[in-house]
Backbone as numpy.savetxt, mean C-alpha at the origin, in Angstrom:
# Nx Ny Nz CAx CAy CAz Cx Cy Cz
17.85 -18.55 10.61 16.99 -17.31 10.55 17.93 -16.11 10.60
17.58 -15.07 9.69 18.41 -13.90 9.74 18.27 -13.05 11.07
19.31 -12.30 11.28 19.17 -11.51 12.52 18.10 -10.53 12.39
17.32 -10.48 13.43 16.16 -9.58 13.46 16.51 -8.33 14.20
15.82 -7.22 13.85 16.02 -5.91 14.48 14.82 -5.62 15.34
15.03 -4.98 16.40 13.96 -4.63 17.33 13.53 -3.20 17.08
12.16 -2.90 17.07 11.68 -1.58 16.97 10.48 -1.44 17.89
10.27 -0.22 18.32 9.19 0.10 19.20 8.13 0.76 18.23
6.91 0.13 18.21 5.88 0.68 17.45 4.67 0.94 18.33
4.03 2.12 18.21 2.84 2.46 19.05 1.67 2.32 18.15
0.65 1.50 18.57 -0.51 1.22 17.94 -1.73 1.96 18.57
-2.63 2.27 17.80 -3.97 2.74 18.28 -4.46 1.59 19.12
-5.10 1.84 20.32 -5.55 0.70 21.23 -6.46 -0.31 20.50
-7.43 0.20 19.69 -8.35 -0.68 19.04 -7.59 -1.53 17.96
-6.67 -0.92 17.30 -5.89 -1.66 16.30 -5.05 -2.80 17.00
-4.47 -2.36 18.12 -3.63 -3.28 18.86 -4.47 -4.50 19.32
-5.62 -4.21 19.86 -6.52 -5.32 20.28 -6.89 -6.29 19.07
-7.31 -5.67 17.98 -7.62 -6.50 16.87 -6.30 -7.37 16.34
-5.19 -6.74 16.45 -3.95 -7.39 16.03 -3.68 -8.51 16.99
-3.92 -8.39 18.30 -3.73 -9.40 19.29 -4.71 -10.65 18.96
-5.93 -10.21 18.70 -6.89 -11.26 18.43 -6.52 -12.04 17.11
-6.11 -11.35 16.11 -5.72 -12.03 14.86 -4.50 -12.91 15.07
-3.59 -12.41 15.87 -2.33 -13.30 16.19 -2.80 -14.55 16.88
-3.67 -14.48 17.84 -4.13 -15.68 18.59 -5.03 -16.53 17.62
-5.81 -15.97 16.85 -6.66 -16.80 15.89 -5.83 -17.51 14.85
-4.79 -16.84 14.41 -3.92 -17.48 13.28 -2.69 -18.24 13.78
-2.54 -18.14 15.13 -1.38 -18.76 15.77 -0.05 -18.24 15.25
-0.11 -16.94 14.97 1.15 -16.27 14.47 1.49 -15.18 15.53
2.70 -14.75 15.61 3.06 -13.69 16.51 2.70 -12.31 15.88
2.50 -11.34 16.75 2.21 -9.97 16.27 3.39 -9.54 15.42
4.65 -9.92 15.73 5.81 -9.47 14.85 5.63 -10.13 13.48
5.21 -11.37 13.43 5.05 -12.01 12.19 3.92 -11.25 11.29
2.90 -10.87 11.90 1.78 -10.28 11.26 2.16 -8.87 10.79
3.00 -8.15 11.63 3.43 -6.85 11.22 4.45 -6.87 10.15
5.31 -7.80 10.27 6.42 -8.00 9.18 5.65 -8.26 7.78
4.69 -9.13 7.85 4.03 -9.56 6.57 3.28 -8.29 5.98
2.60 -7.54 6.86 1.92 -6.40 6.40 2.88 -5.32 5.80
3.97 -5.14 6.40 5.02 -4.13 5.90 5.59 -4.64 4.63
5.96 -6.01 4.60 6.45 -6.55 3.35 5.44 -6.41 2.21
4.21 -6.65 2.40 3.10 -6.48 1.36 3.03 -5.01 0.88
3.14 -4.13 1.86 3.06 -2.69 1.58 4.24 -2.23 0.71
5.45 -2.80 1.03 6.61 -2.35 0.27 6.58 -3.03 -1.08
6.06 -4.27 -1.25 5.93 -4.93 -2.42 4.98 -4.16 -3.39
3.82 -3.69 -2.88 2.95 -2.85 -3.71 3.61 -1.51 -4.09
4.40 -0.92 -3.20 5.19 0.22 -3.62 6.15 0.00 -4.81
6.78 -1.14 -4.83 7.68 -1.57 -5.85 6.90 -1.84 -7.10
5.76 -2.43 -7.06 4.95 -2.64 -8.21 4.53 -1.25 -8.82
4.14 -0.40 -7.93 3.78 0.94 -8.42 4.88 1.61 -9.13
6.09 1.60 -8.57 7.21 2.23 -9.16 7.59 1.62 -10.54
7.53 0.27 -10.57 7.73 -0.44 -11.94 6.70 0.03 -12.92
5.46 0.19 -12.56 4.44 0.66 -13.48 4.74 2.03 -13.95
5.16 2.92 -13.03 5.52 4.29 -13.45 6.69 4.27 -14.45
7.67 3.43 -14.20 8.83 3.23 -15.15 8.30 2.83 -16.46
7.36 1.86 -16.52 6.87 1.27 -17.78 6.18 2.39 -18.59
5.56 3.31 -17.90 4.66 4.26 -18.51 5.36 5.60 -18.75
6.62 5.67 -18.47 7.43 6.95 -18.55 7.37 7.65 -19.86
7.36 6.84 -20.88 7.25 7.40 -22.26 5.93 7.80 -22.74
4.87 7.53 -21.96 3.53 7.92 -22.53 3.37 9.42 -22.42
2.45 9.94 -23.32 2.19 11.31 -23.30 1.42 11.76 -21.97
1.74 12.93 -21.51 1.09 13.52 -20.35 -0.22 14.20 -20.86
-1.28 13.73 -20.06 -2.65 14.49 -20.39 -2.93 15.31 -19.08
-3.18 16.56 -19.34 -3.69 17.46 -18.28 -5.12 17.09 -17.97
-5.43 17.16 -16.68 -6.71 16.87 -16.21 -7.74 17.81 -16.87
-7.42 19.05 -16.90 -8.27 20.13 -17.50 -8.63 19.77 -18.88
-7.58 19.24 -19.65 -7.83 19.03 -21.09 -8.77 17.75 -21.24
-8.65 16.81 -20.32 -9.43 15.65 -20.35 -10.92 16.03 -20.11
-11.14 17.00 -19.11 -12.44 17.34 -18.74 -13.11 18.23 -19.98
-12.28 19.07 -20.53 -12.77 19.80 -21.75 -13.20 18.88 -22.87
-12.37 17.84 -23.08 -12.72 16.83 -24.12 -14.00 16.11 -23.81
-14.20 15.77 -22.55 -15.35 15.12 -22.22 -16.62 16.03 -22.37
-16.48 17.22 -21.96 -17.54 18.18 -22.21 -17.79 18.39 -23.65
-16.84 18.56 -24.44 -16.96 18.79 -25.92 -17.71 17.63 -26.54
-17.49 16.35 -26.03 -18.15 15.16 -26.66 -19.46 14.86 -25.92
-19.90 15.75 -25.06 -21.20 15.59 -24.38 -21.21 14.55 -23.30
-20.08 14.12 -22.76 -19.98 12.99 -21.81 -20.22 13.64 -20.38
-19.99 14.89 -20.21 -20.19 15.54 -18.92 -21.30 16.51 -18.99
């Protein structure tokens, strides 16, 4: 097992209660649940950044121009 780092995290009391219940129900530690949630969040961020990179060459559309086009075509 890799060396683990210790951190102090302050939870909202209701969130902490729910987390304790989930840990007991799933027979996982709170640390395991928090690590998995953070891992998933970082993975989503990495996916978002990759999508931005893939679309970097696409033309930029201004929101105002899109609205004007929708109005011109009677969609708004």
